[in-house]
FIKOLZA-1660 file (N, C-alpha, C; in steps of 0.1 Angstrom, whole numbers, plus 5000, padded with zeros to 4 digits):
% residues 188
   i   px   py   pz ch aa at
   1 5009 4990 5000  A  A  N
   1 5000 4999 5001  A  A CA
   1 5009 5010 5000  A  A  C
   2 5021 5013 5005  A  E  N
   2 5031 5024 5011  A  E CA
   2 5035 5023 4995  A  E  C
   3 5037 5015 4988  A  A  N
   3 5046 5016 4976  A  A CA
   3 5037 5023 4962  A  A  C
   4 5022 5021 4965  A  E  N
   4 5013 5024 4957  A  E CA
   4 5013 5039 4960  A  E  C
   5 5010 5044 4974  A  E  N
   5 5010 5058 4978  A  E CA
   5 5020 5064 4971  A  E  C
   6 5035 5061 4972  A  V  N
   6 5045 5066 4967  A  V CA
   6 5045 5068 4952  A  V  C
   7 5044 5057 4946  A  T  N
   7 5038 5058 4932  A  T CA
   7 5031 5069 4924  A  T  C
   8 5020 5069 4932  A  E  N
   8 5011 5077 4933  A  E CA
   8 5016 5092 4935  A  E  C
   9 5021 5095 4943  A  R  N
   9 5026 5108 4947  A  R CA
   9 5038 5109 4938  A  R  C
  10 5049 5100 4934  A  V  N
  10 5057 5106 4923  A  V CA
  10 5054 5108 4909  A  V  C
  11 5040 5102 4904  A  E  N
  11 5032 5105 4896  A  E CA
  11 5027 5119 4894  A  E  C
  12 5021 5122 4905  A  L  N
  12 5013 5139 4909  A  L CA
  12 5022 5148 4906  A  L  C
  13 5035 5145 4912  A  K  N
  13 5046 5155 4911  A  K CA
  13 5049 5157 4898  A  K  C
  14 5053 5146 4891  A  A  N
  14 5057 5150 4875  A  A CA
  14 5048 5153 4870  A  A  C
  15 5033 5154 4873  A  E  N
  15 5025 5165 4861  A  E CA
  15 5023 5173 4866  A  E  C
  16 5024 5177 4881  A  A  N
  16 5025 5191 4886  A  A CA
  16 5036 5199 4880  A  A  C
  17 5050 5191 4878  A  L  N
  17 5059 5197 4870  A  L CA
  17 5058 5202 4858  A  L  C
  18 5050 5192 4849  A  E  N
  18 5044 5194 4837  A  E CA
  18 5036 5207 4836  A  E  C
  19 5029 5212 4845  A  N  N
  19 5024 5221 4847  A  N CA
  19 5030 5235 4850  A  N  C
  20 5041 5235 4853  A  V  N
  20 5049 5247 4859  A  V CA
  20 5055 5257 4852  A  V  C
  21 5051 5270 4850  A  I  N
  21 5055 5278 4841  A  I CA
  21 5070 5279 4841  A  I  C
  22 5077 5278 4830  A  P  N
  22 5092 5282 4831  A  P CA
  22 5098 5295 4832  A  P  C
  23 5109 5297 4834  A  P  N
  23 5116 5308 4839  A  P CA
  23 5115 5319 4828  A  P  C
  24 5116 5315 4814  A  D  N
  24 5110 5324 4803  A  D CA
  24 5099 5331 4801  A  D  C
  25 5089 5323 4810  A  G  N
  25 5073 5328 4808  A  G CA
  25 5068 5322 4796  A  G  C
  26 5072 5313 4787  A  K  N
  26 5065 5305 4775  A  K CA
  26 5061 5291 4781  A  K  C
  27 5048 5290 4784  A  V  N
  27 5042 5280 4783  A  V CA
  27 5042 5265 4771  A  V  C
  28 5050 5256 4775  A  P  N
  28 5050 5248 4762  A  P CA
  28 5038 5242 4756  A  P  C
  29 5036 5242 4747  A  V  N
  29 5024 5241 4737  A  V CA
  29 5022 5222 4737  A  V  C
  30 5011 5220 4741  A  P  N
  30 5010 5206 4740  A  P CA
  30 5006 5201 4727  A  P  C
  31 5013 5187 4724  A  E  N
  31 5010 5182 4712  A  E CA
  31 4999 5180 4705  A  E  C
  32 4991 5178 4710  A  D  N
  32 4976 5178 4708  A  D CA
  32 4974 5193 4694  A  D  C
  33 4979 5201 4701  A  M  N
  33 4975 5215 4697  A  M CA
  33 4984 5220 4684  A  M  C
  34 4997 5212 4683  A  K  N
  34 5002 5213 4670  A  K CA
  34 4999 5205 4658  A  K  C
  35 4995 5215 4649  A  M  N
  35 4990 5206 4637  A  M CA
  35 4996 5209 4623  A  M  C
  36 4997 5203 4614  A  L  N
  36 5004 5205 4600  A  L CA
  36 4994 5208 4590  A  L  C
  37 4998 5218 4586  A  T  N
  37 4984 5223 4571  A  T CA
  37 4989 5216 4561  A  T  C
  38 4980 5219 4553  A  G  N
  38 4982 5213 4539  A  G CA
  38 4996 5218 4529  A  G  C
  39 4996 5232 4535  A  D  N
  39 5010 5237 4527  A  D CA
  39 5022 5234 4535  A  D  C
  40 5023 5226 4547  A  L  N
  40 5037 5217 4554  A  L CA
  40 5037 5229 4564  A  L  C
  41 5030 5241 4570  A  N  N
  41 5031 5249 4581  A  N CA
  41 5026 5244 4593  A  N  C
  42 5031 5247 4604  A  I  N
  42 5027 5243 4613  A  I CA
  42 5018 5255 4623  A  I  C
  43 5003 5252 4627  A  V  N
  43 5000 5259 4631  A  V CA
  43 4990 5253 4646  A  V  C
  44 4991 5263 4656  A  Y  N
  44 4986 5257 4670  A  Y CA
  44 4969 5257 4670  A  Y  C
  45 4965 5250 4672  A  V  N
  45 4951 5248 4672  A  V CA
  45 4945 5245 4688  A  V  C
  46 4934 5253 4692  A  T  N
  46 4927 5250 4705  A  T CA
  46 4915 5248 4701  A  T  C
  47 4907 5239 4704  A  W  N
  47 4893 5236 4702  A  W CA
  47 4884 5229 4711  A  W  C
  48 4874 5229 4712  A  S  N
  48 4865 5222 4720  A  S CA
  48 4854 5212 4714  A  S  C
  49 4852 5207 4721  A  V  N
  49 4837 5194 4714  A  V CA
  49 4826 5191 4725  A  V  C
  50 4818 5197 4719  A  Q  N
  50 4805 5192 4727  A  Q CA
  50 4799 5183 4721  A  Q  C
  51 4793 5175 4730  A  Y  N
  51 4785 5158 4728  A  Y CA
  51 4775 5156 4740  A  Y  C
  52 4767 5148 4736  A  E  N
  52 4757 5143 4745  A  E CA
  52 4760 5131 4744  A  E  C
  53 4753 5122 4755  A  I  N
  53 4748 5108 4754  A  I CA
  53 4735 5107 4750  A  I  C
  54 4733 5099 4738  A  F  N
  54 4720 5094 4735  A  F CA
  54 4716 5077 4737  A  F  C
  55 4725 5072 4738  A  N  N
  55 4722 5057 4742  A  N CA
  55 4732 5055 4754  A  N  C
  56 4727 5051 4765  A  G  N
  56 4735 5052 4777  A  G CA
  56 4743 5038 4778  A  G  C
  57 4734 5028 4773  A  E  N
  57 4740 5014 4771  A  E CA
  57 4752 5012 4767  A  E  C
  58 4750 5019 4751  A  E  N
  58 4763 5018 4745  A  E CA
  58 4774 5025 4750  A  E  C
  59 4769 5034 4756  A  Y  N
  59 4780 5045 4764  A  Y CA
  59 4788 5036 4773  A  Y  C
  60 4781 5030 4780  A  L  N
  60 4784 5023 4794  A  L CA
  60 4792 5011 4790  A  L  C
  61 4786 5005 4780  A  F  N
  61 4792 4990 4782  A  F CA
  61 4798 4984 4766  A  F  C
  62 4805 4996 4756  A  R  N
  62 4809 4991 4746  A  R CA
  62 4823 4992 4746  A  R  C
  63 4827 5003 4754  A  A  N
  63 4843 5008 4758  A  A CA
  63 4845 5009 4770  A  A  C
  64 4858 5006 4778  A  T  N
  64 4862 5010 4790  A  T CA
  64 4864 5024 4792  A  T  C
  65 4874 5031 4779  A  D  N
  65 4876 5045 4787  A  D CA
  65 4870 5052 4772  A  D  C
  66 4857 5056 4775  A  V  N
  66 4851 5065 4763  A  V CA
  66 4856 5079 4760  A  V  C
  67 4860 5084 4775  A  Q  N
  67 4866 5097 4772  A  Q CA
  67 4880 5098 4763  A  Q  C
  68 4885 5091 4767  A  R  N
  68 4899 5088 4762  A  R CA
  68 4897 5085 4744  A  R  C
  69 4888 5075 4743  A  I  N
  69 4886 5075 4728  A  I CA
  69 4879 5084 4722  A  I  C
  70 4871 5095 4728  A  L  N
  70 4865 5109 4720  A  L CA
  70 4875 5117 4721  A  L  C
  71 4886 5120 4726  A  R  N
  71 4896 5125 4726  A  R CA
  71 4908 5124 4718  A  R  C
  72 4909 5108 4711  A  D  N
  72 4917 5105 4703  A  D CA
  72 4911 5106 4691  A  D  C
  73 4894 5104 4689  A  V  N
  73 4889 5108 4677  A  V CA
  73 4891 5122 4674  A  V  C
  74 4885 5133 4683  A  A  N
  74 4888 5145 4679  A  A CA
  74 4901 5149 4675  A  A  C
  75 4912 5146 4682  A  V  N
  75 4925 5148 4676  A  V CA
  75 4927 5145 4663  A  V  C
  76 4924 5133 4658  A  V  N
  76 4922 5127 4647  A  V CA
  76 4916 5134 4634  A  V  C
  77 4905 5137 4638  A  A  N
  77 4896 5144 4630  A  A CA
  77 4900 5158 4629  A  A  C
  78 4901 5164 4638  A  M  N
  78 4909 5179 4637  A  M CA
  78 4920 5179 4629  A  M  C
  79 4933 5170 4629  A  R  N
  79 4945 5171 4623  A  R CA
  79 4941 5167 4609  A  R  C
  80 4931 5157 4605  A  I  N
  80 4927 5157 4590  A  I CA
  80 4921 5171 4583  A  I  C
  81 4911 5175 4595  A  A  N
  81 4906 5188 4586  A  A CA
  81 4914 5199 4583  A  A  C
  82 4925 5198 4596  A  V  N
  82 4935 5210 4595  A  V CA
  82 4944 5208 4584  A  V  C
  83 4949 5193 4580  A  G  N
  83 4958 5193 4571  A  G CA
  83 4951 5195 4558  A  G  C
  84 4939 5193 4557  A  D  N
  84 4935 5198 4541  A  D CA
  84 4935 5209 4536  A  D  C
  85 4939 5221 4547  A  R  N
  85 4936 5233 4542  A  R CA
  85 4951 5240 4544  A  R  C
  86 4951 5252 4538  A  L  N
  86 4963 5262 4536  A  L CA
  86 4965 5268 4549  A  L  C
  87 4978 5272 4558  A  D  N
  87 4977 5279 4569  A  D CA
  87 4968 5291 4572  A  D  C
  88 4969 5299 4564  A  Y  N
  88 4962 5309 4561  A  Y CA
  88 4944 5311 4564  A  Y  C
  89 4941 5298 4558  A  E  N
  89 4926 5296 4561  A  E CA
  89 4922 5293 4574  A  E  C
  90 4932 5283 4581  A  I  N
  90 4931 5282 4594  A  I CA
  90 4929 5291 4603  A  I  C
  91 4937 5302 4597  A  L  N
  91 4941 5313 4608  A  L CA
  91 4934 5323 4606  A  L  C
  92 4923 5325 4596  A  S  N
  92 4917 5336 4592  A  S CA
  92 4903 5330 4589  A  S  C
  93 4898 5326 4577  A  T  N
  93 4885 5327 4571  A  T CA
  93 4878 5317 4573  A  T  C
  94 4884 5305 4574  A  G  N
  94 4883 5288 4570  A  G CA
  94 4880 5281 4585  A  G  C
  95 4878 5286 4597  A  R  N
  95 4877 5280 4609  A  R CA
  95 4861 5274 4609  A  R  C
  96 4852 5280 4605  A  D  N
  96 4838 5273 4604  A  D CA
  96 4843 5260 4595  A  D  C
  97 4849 5259 4580  A  E  N
  97 4845 5249 4577  A  E CA
  97 4853 5240 4581  A  E  C
  98 4864 5243 4588  A  V  N
  98 4874 5231 4596  A  V CA
  98 4863 5225 4603  A  V  C
  99 4861 5233 4615  A  A  N
  99 4852 5228 4627  A  A CA
  99 4839 5219 4621  A  A  C
 100 4835 5221 4610  A  L  N
 100 4826 5213 4608  A  L CA
 100 4827 5200 4601  A  L  C
 101 4838 5202 4592  A  E  N
 101 4844 5189 4591  A  E CA
 101 4848 5179 4598  A  E  C
 102 4854 5185 4608  A  A  N
 102 4857 5179 4621  A  A CA
 102 4845 5172 4629  A  A  C
 103 4837 5178 4629  A  K  N
 103 4822 5172 4638  A  K CA
 103 4818 5162 4628  A  K  C
 104 4817 5163 4613  A  L  N
 104 4811 5153 4606  A  L CA
 104 4825 5144 4608  A  L  C
 105 4834 5141 4609  A  M  N
 105 4841 5128 4608  A  M CA
 105 4842 5124 4623  A  M  C
 106 4840 5129 4632  A  M  N
 106 4842 5126 4648  A  M CA
 106 4824 5115 4650  A  M  C
 107 4818 5122 4644  A  Q  N
 107 4804 5117 4645  A  Q CA
 107 4808 5104 4635  A  Q  C
 108 4810 5106 4624  A  E  N
 108 4810 5090 4617  A  E CA
 108 4816 5081 4626  A  E  C
 109 4830 5083 4628  A  M  N
 109 4841 5075 4637  A  M CA
 109 4832 5070 4648  A  M  C
 110 4826 5079 4654  A  L  N
 110 4818 5076 4670  A  L CA
 110 4805 5064 4665  A  L  C
 111 4801 5072 4653  A  D  N
 111 4787 5059 4650  A  D CA
 111 4794 5048 4647  A  D  C
 112 4806 5046 4640  A  R  N
 112 4810 5033 4639  A  R CA
 112 4817 5026 4649  A  R  C
 113 4818 5032 4660  A  Y  N
 113 4825 5026 4672  A  Y CA
 113 4814 5021 4681  A  Y  C
 114 4800 5026 4677  A  K  N
 114 4788 5025 4683  A  K CA
 114 4788 5028 4697  A  K  C
 115 4794 5042 4703  A  L  N
 115 4798 5044 4716  A  L CA
 115 4787 5052 4722  A  L  C
 116 4775 5058 4717  A  G  N
 116 4762 5062 4722  A  G CA
 116 4766 5077 4721  A  G  C
 117 4772 5081 4713  A  L  N
 117 4776 5096 4716  A  L CA
 117 4772 5103 4702  A  L  C
 118 4766 5116 4706  A  R  N
 118 4764 5126 4695  A  R CA
 118 4772 5139 4697  A  R  C
 119 4776 5139 4686  A  I  N
 119 4787 5153 4687  A  I CA
 119 4777 5165 4683  A  I  C
 120 4774 5174 4693  A  T  N
 120 4766 5185 4690  A  T CA
 120 4773 5202 4684  A  T  C
 121 4788 5201 4690  A  G  N
 121 4792 5211 4680  A  G CA
 121 4808 5208 4683  A  G  C
 122 4815 5216 4677  A  V  N
 122 4828 5217 4677  A  V CA
 122 4833 5231 4677  A  V  C
 123 4840 5235 4683  A  I  N
 123 4845 5250 4683  A  I CA
 123 4858 5253 4681  A  I  C
 124 4863 5261 4673  A  I  N
 124 4878 5263 4673  A  I CA
 124 4879 5277 4678  A  I  C
 125 4887 5273 4691  A  Q  N
 125 4885 5286 4701  A  Q CA
 125 4902 5295 4697  A  Q  C
 126 4910 5292 4692  A  D  N
 126 4922 5298 4685  A  D CA
 126 4930 5289 4677  A  D  C
 127 4935 5299 4668  A  A  N
 127 4945 5294 4659  A  A CA
 127 4957 5304 4657  A  A  C
 128 4966 5299 4661  A  N  N
 128 4981 5307 4661  A  N CA
 128 4992 5303 4653  A  N  C
 129 5000 5307 4646  A  P  N
 129 5014 5306 4641  A  P CA
 129 5021 5303 4653  A  P  C
 130 5033 5295 4650  A  P  N
 130 5042 5292 4662  A  P CA
 130 5047 5305 4667  A  P  C
 131 5053 5307 4678  A  D  N
 131 5058 5321 4680  A  D CA
 131 5071 5327 4671  A  D  C
 132 5081 5318 4669  A  P  N
 132 5092 5324 4659  A  P CA
 132 5085 5329 4647  A  P  C
 133 5074 5327 4640  A  V  N
 133 5070 5333 4627  A  V CA
 133 5056 5342 4631  A  V  C
 134 5052 5343 4645  A  K  N
 134 5043 5352 4643  A  K CA
 134 5044 5365 4640  A  K  C
 135 5056 5373 4641  A  A  N
 135 5058 5381 4633  A  A CA
 135 5058 5385 4623  A  A  C
 136 5062 5374 4615  A  A  N
 136 5065 5375 4599  A  A CA
 136 5048 5373 4598  A  A  C
 137 5042 5365 4604  A  F  N
 137 5028 5363 4597  A  F CA
 137 5018 5375 4600  A  F  C
 138 5023 5383 4609  A  H  N
 138 5012 5396 4611  A  H CA
 138 5018 5408 4603  A  H  C
 139 5029 5406 4600  A  M  N
 139 5034 5418 4586  A  M CA
 139 5029 5408 4574  A  M  C
 140 5027 5397 4571  A  V  N
 140 5020 5393 4559  A  V CA
 140 5005 5399 4561  A  V  C
 141 5005 5395 4570  A  N  N
 141 4986 5398 4573  A  N CA
 141 4984 5415 4571  A  N  C
 142 4992 5424 4575  A  R  N
 142 4993 5435 4573  A  R CA
 142 4993 5441 4557  A  R  C
 143 5004 5435 4551  A  A  N
 143 5010 5435 4538  A  A CA
 143 4991 5432 4529  A  A  C
 144 4989 5423 4535  A  K  N
 144 4977 5417 4523  A  K CA
 144 4965 5429 4527  A  K  C
 145 4964 5435 4540  A  Q  N
 145 4951 5445 4543  A  Q CA
 145 4955 5457 4534  A  Q  C
 146 4970 5460 4536  A  E  N
 146 4972 5470 4526  A  E CA
 146 4970 5470 4512  A  E  C
 147 4970 5457 4507  A  M  N
 147 4970 5457 4491  A  M CA
 147 4955 5457 4489  A  M  C
 148 4947 5451 4498  A  E  N
 148 4934 5449 4495  A  E CA
 148 4927 5465 4498  A  E  C
 149 4934 5471 4508  A  N  N
 149 4929 5485 4509  A  N CA
 149 4931 5494 4492  A  N  C
 150 4945 5491 4493  A  S  N
 150 4948 5499 4478  A  S CA
 150 4940 5495 4468  A  S  C
 151 4935 5480 4465  A  I  N
 151 4927 5476 4452  A  I CA
 151 4912 5481 4457  A  I  C
 152 4910 5485 4466  A  H  N
 152 4893 5491 4468  A  H CA
 152 4896 5508 4465  A  H  C
 153 4906 5513 4472  A  Q  N
 153 4906 5528 4467  A  Q CA
 153 4906 5529 4453  A  Q  C
 154 4916 5521 4444  A  A  N
 154 4922 5520 4429  A  A CA
 154 4905 5518 4424  A  A  C
 155 4896 5506 4429  A  E  N
 155 4880 5508 4425  A  E CA
 155 4874 5513 4428  A  E  C
 156 4872 5524 4437  A  A  N
 156 4868 5532 4439  A  A CA
 156 4870 5548 4429  A  A  C
 157 4883 5550 4426  A  E  N
 157 4888 5558 4421  A  E CA
 157 4882 5558 4406  A  E  C
 158 4881 5541 4402  A  Y  N
 158 4880 5541 4390  A  Y CA
 158 4864 5544 4387  A  Y  C
 159 4856 5537 4395  A  N  N
 159 4843 5538 4396  A  N CA
 159 4838 5551 4396  A  N  C
 160 4843 5558 4402  A  S  N
 160 4842 5576 4404  A  S CA
 160 4845 5582 4386  A  S  C
 161 4861 5579 4385  A  I  N
 161 4859 5587 4372  A  I CA
 161 4856 5582 4362  A  I  C
 162 4855 5567 4359  A  L  N
 162 4851 5565 4346  A  L CA
 162 4835 5568 4343  A  L  C
 163 4824 5568 4352  A  P  N
 163 4812 5575 4346  A  P CA
 163 4814 5590 4340  A  P  C
 164 4822 5597 4350  A  Q  N
 164 4827 5609 4344  A  Q CA
 164 4834 5610 4330  A  Q  C
 165 4842 5602 4330  A  T  N
 165 4848 5603 4313  A  T CA
 165 4837 5597 4303  A  T  C
 166 4828 5589 4307  A  Y  N
 166 4819 5587 4295  A  Y CA
 166 4810 5599 4294  A  Y  C
 167 4807 5604 4306  A  G  N
 167 4795 5616 4304  A  G CA
 167 4803 5626 4294  A  G  C
 168 4816 5627 4296  A  K  N
 168 4824 5639 4288  A  K CA
 168 4825 5635 4275  A  K  C
 169 4829 5623 4274  A  A  N
 169 4828 5618 4258  A  A CA
 169 4815 5617 4251  A  A  C
 170 4800 5615 4257  A  E  N
 170 4792 5615 4251  A  E CA
 170 4787 5631 4250  A  E  C
 171 4793 5640 4258  A  R  N
 171 4790 5654 4257  A  R CA
 171 4799 5658 4243  A  R  C
 172 4810 5653 4243  A  L  N
 172 4816 5660 4232  A  L CA
 172 4811 5655 4222  A  L  C
 173 4807 5637 4219  A  L  N
 173 4800 5634 4207  A  L CA
 173 4789 5642 4204  A  L  C
 174 4780 5647 4213  A  A  N
 174 4768 5654 4212  A  A CA
 174 4772 5669 4205  A  A  C
 175 4781 5678 4210  A  E  N
 175 4783 5687 4205  A  E CA
 175 4791 5686 4193  A  E  C
 176 4799 5674 4190  A  A  N
 176 4803 5671 4177  A  A CA
 176 4790 5672 4166  A  A  C
 177 4783 5664 4168  A  N  N
 177 4772 5656 4163  A  N CA
 177 4766 5674 4160  A  N  C
 178 4764 5681 4171  A  A  N
 178 4754 5695 4168  A  A CA
 178 4765 5705 4161  A  A  C
 179 4778 5701 4161  A  Y  N
 179 4782 5711 4153  A  Y CA
 179 4783 5707 4138  A  Y  C
 180 4785 5696 4135  A  A  N
 180 4782 5686 4123  A  A CA
 180 4771 5694 4114  A  A  C
 181 4758 5691 4123  A  V  N
 181 4745 5697 4120  A  V CA
 181 4745 5710 4114  A  V  C
 182 4751 5719 4124  A  E  N
 182 4748 5733 4121  A  E CA
 182 4759 5735 4109  A  E  C
 183 4772 5730 4108  A  L  N
 183 4780 5731 4096  A  L CA
 183 4771 5725 4081  A  L  C
 184 4763 5718 4084  A  G  N
 184 4754 5713 4070  A  G CA
 184 4742 5721 4070  A  G  C
 185 4737 5728 4079  A  N  N
 185 4727 5739 4076  A  N CA
 185 4734 5750 4071  A  N  C
 186 4745 5754 4075  A  R  N
 186 4751 5767 4071  A  R CA
 186 4755 5766 4055  A  R  C
 187 4761 5753 4052  A  S  N
 187 4764 5750 4038  A  S CA
 187 4754 5750 4026  A  S  C
 188 4742 5743 4035  A  K  N
 188 4729 5741 4026  A  K CA
 188 4721 5758 4024  A  K  C
% end
């Protein structure tokens, strides 16, 4: 009994040491969060899975550790969904698509295992590039925003100048036609 108690204390101490913030203040990223994208970049993704038990018998008697299976299924589905996309999609606009794809994959796998669970939601809480490239990523985002702003300004200028130019051209054509008619009348 004492040996078991000592082993348990050592395990708890080791677990506590894993959760201590290092002196540099950077908390290590859990392996489950590190994802490889379709363009071979690394993105850190945090997400949550919401589920409900719809069949208690299957939930209780089909597997010994349903929580662990659910966690593994969630990690696999999220890695596949993230791996099918480019990094900028995950970091910006494609989060909802990734979450939906992961939810559908999770439900398909859980149905295959018959665990009595229904996935009600997958929420991507955060997605970030690794710290060493975060500054470069933000610079690229700023450059893209500046590019989009320049394009919108150019389109606005185009849309304001073009109608004026067409109006001037039509006025000049009308004046030229009127002058031609006037010259024709004078000559007659």
